[in-house]
N, C-alpha and C positions, 0 to 999 in steps of 0.2 A: 378217413376221419369222419367223425360225427358233426354235423354242423349244430353250433349253438342257436336254441331259440330263445330269442329276446323277449321273454314273457313280460320282463319288467321294464321293456323299452317304451311302452306305451302306458300312459297315465289313466287311472279310472275315469269313465265318463259318469259322472254323478247324475246327468241329466237324462241318462237313459232310464226308462222304467224297468228295465232289467238287471240292473246293478243295485246291489244291496251294500250297506257296510259290512265290512270285513273284519276280523279279529275275534279274539276269544269271548264266549259268551253272546255274539252277537246274532247267531243263527237258531237259537233257541227261544221259545214264545214265553219264557217265565225269567226271572230274575233270581239266580242263586245266590247273591250278595245281601238279600234282604235279612232282617233279623230273625224270623221264625221259619225260615226256608227248610231246615232239617227238620223241625217237628211237621210242618205241613207236608213235606216229602214222604216221610214214613207214615203219616196218617194215610196218605193217598195209597201207598203201597199196601197197608195193612187192609184198608177197605177193598182194594181191588183183589187181594188174596183171599179175604175171608167172605166176600159177598157171595160167591158159587156154594160155599159150605153152608152159609145161612140160610140160603134160598133152598138147599136140599133138605136142612133140618126142618124148615117151615113147610116145604111141601109134604115132607115124611109125617108131621104132627098134626098138619089141619084136618078139619073134619072131611070126610069124603061123601 
């Protein structure tokens, strides 16, 4: 028989510097519930995807 491990038997030690709040959306450095999150997210993704292509075009057309 496998022994049960009682992870729920001890309460969280909030005074510890190594314990952080748990739950949905608590471990990400941004808040996806804000009003313009979708716009900012897709803008960030578009800039991140397009920047290498923009740099390549700029390097191709700049004076040598």
